[in-house]
All heavy atoms as an XYZ file, in Angstrom:
951
protein
N      71.764    -75.115    226.958
C      71.324    -73.743    226.903
C      70.771    -73.300    228.258
O      71.033    -72.203    228.712
C      70.274    -73.568    225.824
C      69.869    -72.115    225.651
S      68.998    -71.903    224.112
C      67.753    -70.786    224.621
N      70.028    -74.197    228.931
C      69.472    -73.857    230.239
C      70.572    -73.582    231.251
O      70.453    -72.700    232.089
C      68.557    -74.974    230.722
C      67.847    -74.633    232.004
C      66.853    -75.687    232.388
C      66.226    -75.268    233.709
N      65.051    -75.959    234.041
N      71.696    -74.347    231.161
C      72.838    -74.109    232.048
C      73.388    -72.709    231.862
O      73.758    -72.046    232.834
C      73.949    -75.130    231.800
C      73.620    -76.497    232.369
O      72.728    -76.578    233.240
O      74.239    -77.477    231.929
N      73.448    -72.245    230.608
C      73.938    -70.894    230.344
C      73.027    -69.842    230.958
O      73.488    -68.850    231.512
C      74.072    -70.641    228.844
C      75.318    -71.267    228.268
O      76.147    -71.817    228.982
N      75.447    -71.191    226.961
N      71.714    -70.051    230.866
C      70.763    -69.095    231.437
C      70.913    -69.060    232.950
O      70.966    -67.986    233.549
C      69.320    -69.449    231.014
C      69.161    -69.228    229.506
C      68.306    -68.616    231.794
C      67.874    -69.752    228.932
N      71.000    -70.239    233.595
C      71.204    -70.289    235.045
C      72.518    -69.627    235.431
O      72.590    -68.901    236.416
C      71.167    -71.731    235.550
C      69.768    -72.315    235.508
O      68.789    -71.598    235.509
N      69.696    -73.625    235.454
N      73.575    -69.884    234.656
C      74.867    -69.269    234.947
C      74.792    -67.757    234.790
O      75.368    -67.018    235.587
C      75.953    -69.833    234.027
O      76.204    -71.185    234.341
N      74.083    -67.288    233.784
C      73.925    -65.844    233.601
C      73.180    -65.217    234.775
O      73.545    -64.142    235.252
C      73.188    -65.540    232.289
C      74.022    -65.659    231.020
C      73.137    -65.576    229.785
C      75.100    -64.585    230.985
N      72.144    -65.896    235.255
C      71.421    -65.404    236.437
C      72.343    -65.336    237.647
O      72.342    -64.360    238.389
C      70.211    -66.296    236.750
C      69.088    -66.145    235.734
O      69.061    -65.132    235.004
O      68.247    -67.061    235.674
N      73.128    -66.400    237.833
C      74.084    -66.423    238.946
C      75.086    -65.271    238.814
O      75.395    -64.596    239.784
C      74.862    -67.741    238.992
C      74.109    -68.878    239.594
N      73.677    -68.881    240.895
C      73.737    -70.070    239.071
C      73.048    -70.019    241.144
N      73.068    -70.761    240.052
N      75.584    -65.058    237.603
C      76.569    -64.004    237.392
C      75.972    -62.617    237.636
O      76.653    -61.738    238.169
C      77.163    -64.103    235.993
C      78.098    -65.290    235.778
C      78.467    -65.421    234.314
C      79.340    -65.158    236.630
N      74.715    -62.422    237.265
C      74.062    -61.141    237.552
C      73.958    -60.919    239.059
O      74.206    -59.816    239.549
C      72.674    -61.079    236.905
C      72.734    -60.925    235.406
O      73.675    -60.352    234.873
N      71.736    -61.448    234.712
N      73.599    -61.977    239.781
C      73.537    -61.889    241.246
C      74.920    -61.611    241.834
O      75.066    -60.805    242.748
C      72.982    -63.183    241.857
C      71.514    -63.406    241.549
O      70.821    -62.440    241.160
O      71.054    -64.554    241.699
N      75.925    -62.289    241.303
C      77.294    -62.109    241.784
C      77.735    -60.666    241.571
O      78.331    -60.044    242.454
C      78.254    -63.081    241.065
C      77.985    -64.523    241.501
C      79.705    -62.703    241.313
C      78.679    -65.562    240.639
N      77.435    -60.146    240.407
C      77.837    -58.770    240.092
C      77.209    -57.774    241.074
O      77.867    -56.834    241.526
C      77.444    -58.439    238.652
C      78.069    -57.174    238.139
C      77.809    -56.975    236.652
O      76.937    -57.658    236.068
O      78.494    -56.123    236.089
N      75.969    -58.004    241.451
C      75.308    -57.133    242.428
C      75.988    -57.205    243.785
O      76.191    -56.183    244.449
C      73.825    -57.516    242.565
C      72.993    -57.174    241.356
C      71.579    -57.683    241.519
C      70.795    -57.540    240.223
N      69.482    -58.178    240.300
N      76.356    -58.406    244.210
C      77.024    -58.578    245.509
C      78.399    -57.908    245.477
O      78.788    -57.239    246.440
C      77.137    -60.072    245.891
C      77.981    -60.257    247.144
C      75.755    -60.682    246.097
N      79.131    -58.054    244.384
C      80.451    -57.425    244.263
C      80.319    -55.914    244.376
O      81.085    -55.263    245.095
C      81.138    -57.828    242.938
C      82.363    -56.960    242.667
C      81.532    -59.300    242.963
N      79.335    -55.343    243.686
C      79.135    -53.890    243.741
C      78.749    -53.444    245.150
O      79.207    -52.402    245.622
C      78.076    -53.457    242.728
C      78.585    -53.508    241.309
C      77.560    -53.050    240.321
C      78.143    -53.199    238.916
N      77.303    -52.671    237.897
N      77.912    -54.231    245.819
C      77.536    -53.880    247.190
C      78.752    -53.945    248.119
O      78.958    -53.047    248.942
C      76.435    -54.808    247.705
C      75.966    -54.432    249.093
C      74.826    -55.285    249.606
O      74.184    -56.001    248.812
O      74.587    -55.228    250.818
N      79.564    -54.984    247.971
C      80.775    -55.104    248.797
C      81.731    -53.949    248.530
O      82.316    -53.393    249.467
C      81.471    -56.433    248.522
S      80.616    -57.876    249.185
N      81.877    -53.586    247.277
C      82.762    -52.468    246.936
C      82.242    -51.167    247.553
O      83.010    -50.368    248.090
C      82.890    -52.323    245.424
C      83.846    -51.232    245.014
C      84.015    -51.115    243.515
O      83.260    -51.753    242.742
O      84.913    -50.357    243.103
N      80.926    -50.966    247.505
C      80.332    -49.780    248.118
C      80.548    -49.748    249.628
O      80.860    -48.696    250.206
N      80.383    -50.893    250.276
C      80.623    -50.975    251.719
C      82.090    -50.693    252.052
O      82.392    -49.991    253.026
C      80.228    -52.356    252.252
C      78.734    -52.649    252.327
C      78.499    -54.128    252.620
C      78.068    -51.782    253.379
N      82.996    -51.219    251.237
C      84.413    -50.980    251.466
C      84.743    -49.495    251.294
O      85.501    -48.925    252.075
C      85.264    -51.834    250.530
C      86.764    -51.808    250.798
C      87.081    -52.366    252.184
C      87.503    -52.606    249.736
N      84.148    -48.872    250.302
C      84.358    -47.444    250.089
C      83.845    -46.651    251.294
O      84.473    -45.687    251.746
C      83.667    -47.001    248.801
C      84.280    -45.761    248.211
C      83.846    -45.519    246.776
N      84.303    -46.474    245.799
C      85.550    -46.553    245.327
N      86.478    -45.768    245.791
N      85.875    -47.431    244.404
N      82.693    -47.084    251.824
C      82.130    -46.434    253.012
C      83.078    -46.575    254.203
O      83.285    -45.616    254.958
C      80.757    -47.028    253.333
C      80.079    -46.411    254.501
N      79.550    -45.143    254.479
C      79.869    -46.875    255.751
C      79.038    -44.856    255.658
N      79.222    -45.903    256.452
N      83.658    -47.748    254.383
C      84.613    -47.978    255.468
C      85.830    -47.069    255.282
O      86.314    -46.451    256.229
C      85.040    -49.463    255.537
C      86.238    -49.652    256.439
C      83.881    -50.333    255.989
N      86.319    -46.980    254.050
C      87.488    -46.161    253.761
C      87.220    -44.688    254.092
O      88.074    -44.002    254.656
C      87.890    -46.292    252.289
C      89.092    -45.434    251.914
C      89.308    -45.346    250.427
O      88.360    -45.423    249.648
N      90.564    -45.181    250.023
N      86.037    -44.206    253.748
C      85.714    -42.795    253.932
C      85.291    -42.463    255.361
O      85.268    -41.295    255.736
C      84.609    -42.396    252.956
C      85.062    -42.455    251.503
C      83.931    -42.355    250.502
O      82.738    -42.347    250.925
O      84.223    -42.314    249.297
N      84.972    -43.487    256.137
C      84.519    -43.273    257.505
C      85.653    -42.720    258.358
O      86.774    -43.211    258.339
C      84.013    -44.592    258.094
O      83.664    -44.422    259.436
N      85.335    -41.689    259.119
C      86.334    -41.066    260.001
C      86.514    -41.863    261.286
O      87.570    -41.849    261.883
C      85.908    -39.637    260.348
C      85.685    -38.757    259.146
C      86.992    -38.391    258.496
C      86.757    -37.391    257.387
N      87.457    -37.678    256.187
N      85.482    -42.540    261.715
C      85.514    -43.276    262.973
C      85.522    -44.783    262.714
O      84.940    -45.263    261.759
C      84.288    -42.938    263.823
C      84.184    -41.493    264.215
C      82.912    -41.204    265.002
O      82.307    -42.150    265.530
O      82.539    -40.039    265.073
N      86.184    -45.488    263.599
C      86.149    -46.953    263.568
C      85.266    -47.383    264.725
O      85.621    -47.203    265.889
C      87.558    -47.540    263.726
C      88.505    -47.138    262.618
C      88.053    -47.726    261.287
N      88.971    -47.384    260.219
C      88.646    -46.672    259.163
N      87.437    -46.187    259.029
N      89.521    -46.430    258.222
N      84.094    -47.897    264.395
C      83.128    -48.280    265.422
C      82.444    -49.580    265.020
O      82.908    -50.283    264.123
C      82.125    -47.142    265.638
C      81.475    -46.702    264.332
O      81.282    -47.507    263.430
N      81.142    -45.426    264.225
N      81.317    -49.874    265.673
C      80.586    -51.113    265.371
C      80.098    -51.151    263.929
O      80.055    -52.220    263.316
C      79.417    -51.288    266.333
C      79.870    -51.698    267.717
O      80.980    -52.170    267.897
N      79.001    -51.510    268.704
N      79.710    -49.990    263.369
C      79.269    -49.959    261.973
C      80.398    -50.382    261.036
O      80.174    -51.112    260.079
C      78.774    -48.559    261.587
C      77.434    -48.225    262.201
O      76.719    -49.149    262.649
O      77.085    -47.021    262.229
N      81.604    -49.916    261.334
C      82.763    -50.292    260.521
C      82.993    -51.796    260.585
O      83.172    -52.450    259.558
C      84.025    -49.544    261.004
O      83.776    -48.142    260.954
C      85.218    -49.880    260.144
N      82.959    -52.325    261.792
C      83.154    -53.764    261.982
C      82.054    -54.553    261.275
O      82.328    -55.554    260.603
C      83.175    -54.112    263.485
O      84.188    -53.336    264.117
C      83.445    -55.583    263.714
N      80.812    -54.096    261.410
C      79.689    -54.773    260.743
C      79.850    -54.743    259.227
O      79.598    -55.748    258.552
C      78.364    -54.120    261.134
C      77.967    -54.402    262.569
O      78.603    -55.273    263.214
O      77.017    -53.745    263.060
N      80.269    -53.597    258.686
C      80.465    -53.494    257.236
C      81.572    -54.420    256.759
O      81.438    -55.078    255.720
C      80.768    -52.046    256.835
C      79.542    -51.172    256.863
O      78.422    -51.648    256.786
N      79.752    -49.879    256.975
N      82.667    -54.490    257.511
C      83.758    -55.393    257.125
C      83.325    -56.855    257.186
O      83.685    -57.659    256.316
C      84.984    -55.151    258.008
C      85.713    -53.828    257.756
C      86.775    -53.594    258.827
C      86.324    -53.787    256.363
N      82.530    -57.193    258.182
C      82.017    -58.562    258.280
C      81.072    -58.869    257.117
O      81.138    -59.945    256.521
C      81.300    -58.769    259.611
C      80.777    -60.172    259.889
C      81.900    -61.205    259.827
C      80.099    -60.227    261.243
N      80.242    -57.895    256.765
C      79.320    -58.092    255.638
C      80.102    -58.254    254.332
O      79.735    -59.065    253.479
C      78.340    -56.921    255.541
C      77.217    -57.178    254.575
C      76.110    -56.171    254.702
C      74.977    -56.536    253.762
N      73.886    -55.576    253.805
N      81.190    -57.507    254.182
C      82.041    -57.648    252.997
C      82.638    -59.053    252.953
O      82.637    -59.710    251.905
C      83.155    -56.579    252.992
C      82.561    -55.193    252.783
C      84.199    -56.888    251.927
C      83.515    -54.056    253.087
N      83.147    -59.518    254.090
C      83.747    -60.857    254.150
C      82.723    -61.932    253.764
O      83.009    -62.829    252.978
C      84.290    -61.116    255.549
C      84.976    -62.447    255.691
C      85.530    -62.679    257.096
O      85.488    -61.769    257.940
O      85.989    -63.810    257.340
N      81.523    -61.818    254.304
C      80.466    -62.790    253.981
C      80.085    -62.679    252.508
O      79.922    -63.687    251.816
C      79.239    -62.569    254.898
C      79.595    -62.939    256.343
C      78.035    -63.364    254.397
C      78.563    -62.487    257.367
N      79.963    -61.454    252.020
C      79.602    -61.238    250.614
C      80.620    -61.836    249.662
O      80.267    -62.482    248.674
N      81.892    -61.643    249.967
C      82.932    -62.196    249.101
C      82.951    -63.720    249.149
O      83.237    -64.368    248.136
C      84.294    -61.611    249.464
C      84.453    -60.127    249.131
C      85.799    -59.607    249.623
C      84.277    -59.868    247.646
N      82.624    -64.302    250.293
C      82.527    -65.755    250.359
C      81.347    -66.249    249.517
O      81.447    -67.269    248.839
C      82.402    -66.237    251.806
C      82.516    -67.748    251.894
O      83.515    -68.303    251.375
O      81.606    -68.384    252.460
N      80.244    -65.500    249.539
C      79.106    -65.859    248.686
C      79.476    -65.772    247.210
O      79.075    -66.627    246.406
C      77.911    -64.934    248.977
C      77.232    -65.120    250.322
C      76.205    -64.008    250.549
C      76.570    -66.478    250.410
N      80.248    -64.748    246.853
C      80.713    -64.610    245.472
C      81.555    -65.824    245.091
O      81.364    -66.415    244.022
C      81.521    -63.300    245.301
C      82.278    -63.286    243.982
C      80.599    -62.092    245.409
N      82.468    -66.217    245.967
C      83.321    -67.391    245.707
C      82.468    -68.633    245.479
O      82.662    -69.384    244.523
C      84.279    -67.601    246.881
C      85.257    -68.753    246.682
C      86.082    -69.010    247.937
N      85.276    -69.509    249.037
C      84.844    -70.773    249.138
N      85.153    -71.651    248.215
N      84.111    -71.169    250.155
N      81.485    -68.835    246.346
C      80.618    -70.012    246.230
C      79.802    -69.979    244.944
O      79.649    -71.002    244.266
C      79.697    -70.102    247.443
C      80.406    -70.439    248.727
C      79.471    -70.356    249.928
O      78.258    -70.448    249.789
N      80.036    -70.178    251.106
N      79.269    -68.819    244.603
C      78.469    -68.708    243.376
C      79.319    -68.948    242.138
O      78.871    -69.584    241.182
C      77.808    -67.325    243.288
C      76.608    -67.140    244.159
C      75.403    -67.829    243.518
N      74.232    -67.671    244.315
C      73.177    -66.945    243.959
N      73.147    -66.313    242.821
N      72.132    -66.876    244.744
N      80.549    -68.410    242.132
C      81.427    -68.635    240.984
C      81.763    -70.114    240.838
O      81.785    -70.641    239.719
C      82.702    -67.796    241.111
C      82.521    -66.301    240.895
C      83.802    -65.556    241.229
C      82.074    -66.001    239.474
N      82.000    -70.784    241.956
C      82.241    -72.227    241.896
C      81.009    -72.959    241.371
O      81.128    -73.919    240.607
C      82.638    -72.767    243.271
C      84.051    -72.432    243.726
C      84.249    -72.832    245.188
C      85.079    -73.116    242.846
N      79.831    -72.501    241.753
C      78.589    -73.108    241.263
C      78.473    -72.942    239.754
O      78.108    -73.878    239.043
C      77.364    -72.475    241.960
O      77.482    -72.679    243.368
C      76.065    -73.073    241.461
N      78.789    -71.744    239.253
C      78.733    -71.503    237.805
C      79.727    -72.385    237.055
O      79.445    -72.854    235.958
C      79.042    -70.041    237.503
S      77.764    -68.882    237.992
N      80.897    -72.596    237.653
C      81.946    -73.353    236.977
C      81.796    -74.857    237.143
O      82.395    -75.621    236.391
C      83.308    -72.913    237.531
N      80.993    -75.278    238.090
C      80.894    -76.685    238.472
C      80.701    -77.618    237.274
O      81.443    -78.583    237.100
C      79.761    -76.869    239.480
C      79.557    -78.298    239.891
C      80.389    -78.901    240.821
C      78.524    -79.055    239.347
C      80.208    -80.215    241.201
C      78.333    -80.368    239.710
C      79.177    -80.944    240.635
O      78.997    -82.242    240.996
N      79.725    -77.338    236.443
C      79.409    -78.258    235.341
C      80.361    -78.110    234.161
O      80.363    -78.935    233.261
C      77.972    -78.049    234.871
O      77.823    -76.750    234.338
N      81.188    -77.069    234.190
C      82.062    -76.806    233.053
C      83.508    -77.253    233.273
O      84.300    -77.242    232.349
C      82.034    -75.308    232.738
C      80.655    -74.829    232.291
C      80.551    -73.337    232.401
C      79.180    -72.820    232.061
N      78.080    -73.383    232.790
N      83.854    -77.638    234.516
C      85.237    -77.975    234.829
C      85.384    -79.433    235.259
O      84.448    -80.036    235.770
C      85.753    -77.072    235.961
C      85.735    -75.578    235.707
C      86.191    -74.819    236.934
C      86.606    -75.222    234.509
N      86.586    -79.949    235.059
C      86.875    -81.314    235.507
C      87.030    -81.318    237.027
O      87.201    -80.276    237.659
C      88.164    -81.813    234.854
O      89.272    -81.097    235.396
N      87.008    -82.505    237.608
C      87.160    -82.647    239.054
C      88.507    -82.082    239.504
O      88.581    -81.354    240.504
C      87.026    -84.131    239.474
C      87.383    -84.323    240.931
C      85.626    -84.632    239.202
N      89.562    -82.399    238.771
C      90.891    -81.902    239.136
C      90.934    -80.374    239.123
O      91.479    -79.750    240.037
C      91.965    -82.454    238.190
C      92.193    -83.943    238.369
O      91.850    -84.472    239.450
O      92.714    -84.574    237.433
N      90.371    -79.782    238.100
C      90.368    -78.325    238.000
C      89.521    -77.719    239.107
O      89.914    -76.718    239.719
C      89.847    -77.879    236.620
O      90.634    -78.500    235.602
C      89.907    -76.379    236.464
N      88.380    -78.315    239.398
C      87.540    -77.815    240.487
C      88.271    -77.873    241.824
O      88.184    -76.937    242.624
C      86.236    -78.610    240.576
C      85.126    -78.203    239.625
C      84.002    -79.225    239.659
C      84.608    -76.827    239.966
N      88.992    -78.964    242.061
C      89.747    -79.078    243.302
C      90.830    -78.000    243.394
O      91.036    -77.397    244.450
C      90.374    -80.469    243.433
C      89.361    -81.541    243.749
C      89.968    -82.933    243.763
O      90.945    -83.208    243.055
N      89.393    -83.810    244.575
N      91.492    -77.749    242.284
C      92.519    -76.703    242.257
C      91.903    -75.334    242.525
O      92.424    -74.556    243.331
C      93.247    -76.697    240.898
O      93.830    -77.977    240.683
C      94.312    -75.616    240.852
N      90.794    -75.049    241.870
C      90.111    -73.770    242.065
C      89.662    -73.633    243.519
O      89.818    -72.571    244.136
C      88.906    -73.619    241.103
C      88.042    -72.439    241.463
C      89.388    -73.521    239.667
N      89.143    -74.698    244.086
C      88.700    -74.676    245.484
C      89.871    -74.377    246.421
O      89.760    -73.556    247.329
C      88.051    -76.013    245.846
C      87.597    -76.130    247.275
C      86.394    -75.281    247.633
O      85.629    -74.907    246.732
O      86.223    -74.993    248.818
N      91.002    -75.020    246.183
C      92.181    -74.791    247.028
C      92.672    -73.352    246.909
O      92.985    -72.707    247.908
C      93.306    -75.758    246.655
C      93.036    -77.183    247.051
C      94.063    -78.138    246.475
O      94.900    -77.766    245.657
N      93.990    -79.401    246.888
N      92.750    -72.858    245.694
C      93.231    -71.493    245.476
C      92.269    -70.474    246.076
O      92.694    -69.489    246.687
C      93.432    -71.227    243.960
C      93.674    -69.762    243.682
C      94.569    -72.074    243.425
N      90.979    -70.716    245.941
C      89.995    -69.735    246.417
C      89.850    -69.736    247.932
O      89.306    -68.796    248.504
C      88.633    -69.976    245.770
O      88.048    -71.176    246.226
N      90.359    -70.764    248.598
C      90.287    -70.833    250.060
C      91.560    -70.339    250.750
O      91.679    -70.465    251.966
C      89.992    -72.265    250.523
C      88.520    -72.558    250.491
O      87.697    -71.692    250.674
N      88.181    -73.814    250.254
N      92.498    -69.813    249.972
C      93.733    -69.317    250.578
C      93.407    -68.159    251.516
O      92.582    -67.303    251.193
C      94.716    -68.837    249.498
C      95.395    -69.939    248.772
C      96.501    -69.533    247.827
C      96.683    -68.099    247.520
N      97.679    -67.830    246.492
N      94.064    -68.128    252.671
C      93.814    -67.020    253.599
C      94.336    -65.713    253.030
O      95.195    -65.701    252.145
C      94.578    -67.425    254.857
C      95.605    -68.402    254.396
C      95.045    -69.068    253.171
N      93.818    -64.619    253.561
C      94.252    -63.302    253.123
C      95.669    -62.988    253.549
O      96.332    -63.776    254.226
N      96.127    -61.846    253.163
C      97.478    -61.395    253.473
C      97.599    -61.103    254.965
O      96.924    -60.218    255.485
C      97.770    -60.134    252.659
C      99.181    -59.616    252.832
O      99.927    -60.168    253.674
O      99.535    -58.661    252.128
N      98.445    -61.853    255.686
C      98.557    -61.655    257.133
C      99.144    -60.295    257.514
O      98.934    -59.808    258.615
C      99.465    -62.796    257.598
C     100.181    -63.245    256.382
C      99.310    -62.912    255.209
N      99.870    -59.651    256.598
C     100.467    -58.354    256.920
C      99.406    -57.268    257.080
O      99.676    -56.218    257.671
C     101.480    -57.950    255.852
O     100.836    -57.677    254.627
N      98.186    -57.521    256.602
C      97.111    -56.542    256.725
C      96.837    -56.202    258.180
O      96.580    -55.049    258.520
C      95.826    -57.063    256.045
O      96.111    -57.322    254.673
C      94.708    -56.061    256.123
N      96.926    -57.191    259.057
C      96.656    -56.926    260.472
C      97.721    -56.017    261.096
O      97.466    -55.351    262.087
C      96.542    -58.229    261.258
O      97.743    -58.953    261.186
N      98.906    -55.973    260.506
C      99.977    -55.123    261.027
C     100.044    -53.765    260.329
O     100.259    -52.738    260.958
C     101.338    -55.818    260.880
C     101.418    -57.106    261.637
C     101.355    -58.326    260.992
C     101.531    -57.109    263.026
C     101.427    -59.515    261.692
C     101.591    -58.293    263.743
C     101.544    -59.487    263.060
O     101.598    -60.663    263.754
N      99.877    -53.771    259.013
C     100.088    -52.550    258.231
C      98.801    -51.909    257.730
O      98.829    -50.834    257.161
C     100.995    -52.856    257.030
C     102.326    -53.405    257.423
C     102.667    -54.712    257.108
C     103.233    -52.633    258.128
C     103.897    -55.234    257.480
C     104.464    -53.154    258.501
C     104.796    -54.450    258.174
N      97.685    -52.578    257.906
C      96.421    -52.038    257.422
C      96.125    -52.486    256.001
O      96.920    -53.162    255.349
N      94.967    -52.095    255.545
C      94.489    -52.497    254.226
C      95.059    -51.582    253.152
O      95.079    -50.360    253.309
C      92.957    -52.421    254.211
C      92.218    -52.913    252.993
C      92.501    -54.395    252.763
C      90.732    -52.727    253.170
N      95.537    -52.162    252.076
C      95.989    -51.392    250.928
C      94.751    -51.100    250.079
O      94.277    -51.950    249.322
C      97.029    -52.193    250.146
C      97.535    -51.475    248.912
O      97.082    -50.345    248.631
O      98.397    -52.043    248.215
N      94.208    -49.896    250.262
C      92.938    -49.542    249.621
C      93.008    -49.648    248.110
O      92.096    -50.162    247.470
C      92.521    -48.127    250.023
C      92.244    -47.987    251.479
C      93.022    -47.365    252.406
C      91.104    -48.497    252.196
N      92.444    -47.467    253.649
C      91.268    -48.143    253.546
C      89.976    -49.226    251.824
C      90.350    -48.485    254.534
C      89.063    -49.569    252.795
C      89.246    -49.205    254.125
N      94.112    -49.173    247.536
C      94.235    -49.187    246.079
C      94.172    -50.614    245.542
O      93.467    -50.898    244.570
C      95.543    -48.515    245.660
C      95.676    -48.375    244.163
C      96.933    -47.625    243.756
O      97.407    -46.770    244.519
O      97.439    -47.930    242.654
N      94.879    -51.526    246.193
C      94.866    -52.924    245.768
C      93.475    -53.532    245.941
O      93.007    -54.265    245.066
C      95.903    -53.744    246.571
O      97.192    -53.194    246.346
C      95.887    -55.206    246.169
N      92.813    -53.212    247.047
C      91.470    -53.756    247.289
C      90.502    -53.320    246.196
O      89.769    -54.144    245.632
C      90.969    -53.313    248.655
N      90.513    -52.019    245.865
C      89.585    -51.532    244.842
C      89.974    -52.019    243.451
O      89.105    -52.308    242.616
C      89.468    -50.010    244.893
C      88.721    -49.530    246.103
C      89.350    -48.780    247.081
C      87.379    -49.849    246.285
C      88.664    -48.347    248.206
C      86.683    -49.421    247.406
C      87.324    -48.676    248.367
N      91.267    -52.181    243.210
C      91.718    -52.740    241.933
C      91.216    -54.175    241.794
O      90.742    -54.579    240.720
C      93.256    -52.702    241.832
O      93.682    -51.343    241.874
C      93.753    -53.356    240.559
N      91.289    -54.945    242.882
C      90.799    -56.329    242.840
C      89.296    -56.395    242.615
O      88.810    -57.272    241.892
C      91.193    -57.068    244.122
C      92.665    -57.394    244.158
O      93.332    -57.454    243.130
N      93.207    -57.588    245.343
N      88.536    -55.474    243.219
C      87.098    -55.429    242.961
C      86.836    -55.134    241.486
O      85.973    -55.754    240.859
C      86.405    -54.370    243.826
C      85.964    -54.877    245.166
C      86.585    -54.451    246.326
C      84.918    -55.776    245.281
C      86.181    -54.904    247.572
C      84.508    -56.240    246.510
C      85.144    -55.805    247.652
N      87.571    -54.183    240.912
C      87.391    -53.850    239.491
C      87.746    -55.030    238.599
O      87.024    -55.312    237.631
C      88.234    -52.630    239.116
C      87.673    -51.354    239.684
O      86.481    -51.242    239.936
N      88.527    -50.378    239.906
N      88.850    -55.712    238.903
C      89.231    -56.887    238.113
C      88.178    -57.985    238.208
O      87.854    -58.630    237.201
C      90.591    -57.418    238.577
C      91.802    -56.590    238.206
C      93.051    -57.125    238.900
C      91.999    -56.576    236.699
N      87.645    -58.192    239.395
C      86.603    -59.202    239.578
C      85.375    -58.848    238.743
O      84.824    -59.695    238.040
C      86.241    -59.331    241.058
C      85.180    -60.352    241.420
C      85.562    -61.751    240.949
C      84.958    -60.344    242.929
N      84.970    -57.588    238.777
C      83.814    -57.145    237.982
C      84.062    -57.335    236.488
O      83.182    -57.798    235.765
C      83.499    -55.676    238.269
O      83.034    -55.519    239.571
N      85.264    -56.980    236.038
C      85.600    -57.153    234.616
C      85.579    -58.624    234.217
O      85.067    -58.974    233.149
C      86.970    -56.553    234.321
C      86.995    -55.044    234.335
C      88.402    -54.489    234.186
O      89.317    -55.232    233.758
O      88.582    -53.301    234.509
N      86.115    -59.487    235.063
C      86.125    -60.923    234.754
C      84.709    -61.498    234.727
O      84.401    -62.354    233.892
C      86.994    -61.682    235.752
C      88.470    -61.452    235.528
O      88.894    -61.177    234.411
N      89.253    -61.552    236.578
N      83.850    -61.034    235.623
C      82.462    -61.490    235.628
C      81.773    -61.065    234.335
O      81.083    -61.858    233.687
C      81.710    -60.962    236.864
C      82.235    -61.647    238.131
C      80.201    -61.160    236.734
C      81.770    -61.008    239.419
N      81.985    -59.818    233.928
C      81.377    -59.320    232.678
C      81.896    -60.095    231.473
O      81.133    -60.414    230.553
C      81.637    -57.829    232.528
C      80.826    -56.998    233.477
C      81.158    -55.531    233.379
C      80.378    -54.792    234.445
N      80.769    -53.415    234.594
N      83.171    -60.419    231.486
C      83.757    -61.189    230.392
C      83.141    -62.590    230.324
O      82.808    -63.082    229.245
C      85.268    -61.286    230.591
O      85.845    -62.110    229.631
N      82.968    -63.222    231.485
C      82.353    -64.542    231.538
C      80.897    -64.471    231.076
O      80.431    -65.325    230.314
C      82.462    -65.099    232.954
C      82.074    -66.548    233.092
C      82.403    -67.478    232.130
C      81.396    -66.977    234.217
C      82.051    -68.809    232.261
C      81.036    -68.310    234.360
C      81.367    -69.218    233.383
N      80.177    -63.431    231.492
C      78.793    -63.248    231.047
C      78.738    -63.124    229.533
O      77.890    -63.736    228.882
C      78.185    -61.984    231.665
C      77.798    -62.113    233.105
C      77.354    -60.781    233.692
O      77.951    -59.740    233.405
N      76.334    -60.814    234.523
N      79.645    -62.347    228.990
C      79.682    -62.140    227.549
C      79.929    -63.445    226.806
O      79.263    -63.736    225.805
C      80.763    -61.117    227.213
O      80.857    -60.935    225.839
N      80.858    -64.243    227.303
C      81.138    -65.518    226.630
C      79.945    -66.472    226.733
O      79.650    -67.194    225.788
C      82.408    -66.169    227.175
O      82.231    -66.622    228.480
N      79.246    -66.450    227.867
C      78.055    -67.298    227.990
C      76.955    -66.838    227.049
O      76.252    -67.648    226.452
C      77.545    -67.287    229.436
C      78.345    -68.097    230.445
C      77.782    -67.884    231.844
C      78.344    -69.573    230.100
N      76.796    -65.537    226.914
C      75.759    -65.014    226.004
C      76.078    -65.357    224.565
O      75.170    -65.679    223.792
C      75.621    -63.510    226.180
C      74.937    -63.134    227.483
C      74.962    -61.642    227.754
O      75.840    -60.924    227.275
N      74.011    -61.189    228.544
N      77.341    -65.312    224.173
C      77.719    -65.683    222.802
C      77.393    -67.141    222.541
O      76.919    -67.500    221.467
C      79.199    -65.413    222.560
C      79.536    -63.959    222.333
C      80.935    -63.776    221.785
N      81.961    -64.369    222.621
C      82.585    -63.766    223.617
N      82.269    -62.533    223.934
N      83.531    -64.381    224.303
N      77.631    -68.001    223.525
C      77.311    -69.432    223.364
C      75.812    -69.651    223.284
O      75.350    -70.535    222.578
C      77.876    -70.235    224.520
C      79.367    -70.393    224.453
C      79.850    -71.329    225.516
N      81.270    -71.152    225.684
C      81.904    -71.296    226.815
N      81.249    -71.626    227.906
N      83.196    -71.126    226.882
N      75.042    -68.862    224.006
C      73.599    -69.014    223.999
C      73.036    -68.617    222.631
O      72.112    -69.222    222.124
C      72.969    -68.155    225.095
C      71.488    -68.391    225.228
C      70.903    -67.674    226.382
N      70.877    -66.256    226.102
C      70.422    -65.355    226.949
N      69.974    -65.710    228.118
N      70.428    -64.081    226.638
N      73.616    -67.614    222.041
C      73.154    -67.139    220.724
C      73.512    -68.116    219.634
O      72.778    -68.326    218.699
C      73.730    -65.732    220.434
C      73.125    -64.725    221.403
C      73.475    -65.321    218.999
C      73.771    -63.353    221.373
N      74.676    -68.757    219.765
C      75.148    -69.687    218.727
C      74.214    -70.847    218.537
O      73.585    -71.335    219.382
C      76.520    -70.228    219.097
O      77.440    -69.164    219.188
C-alpha cells in the first residue's frame, strides 16, 4: 500500500512537470521571435521530459521484471526524430503526445487508487 502512495505522489509530480512543459512549448509556439528565451524554454522542456521519463521508470521499477525494465529503458532512450532539425517541429504531434502522456498518467493514477482502496 505504501508503494502505491509513493507512486501516486510521483505521478502527481510528473503530471505537474508535463503541464509545465506543455505550457512552455505553447509559449515557444506562440512566440514571434526566436531568441535566448526560446532556447532556454526548449532546454527546460528537454530537461523536464527527461525528469518525467526518470520518474515514470521509478514508479514502474518495483512493478516490472528486469527484462521489461530493460526494454522500457531502451525504448525511452531512443533519440528524437532527426527530421525535426530540417523540417521543424510538428506542433500538432507534439501537443497530441503531451495529451496522450497526461491521459496515460491519469489512467495509471486511477489504477493505483483502485488498488489502494481494495
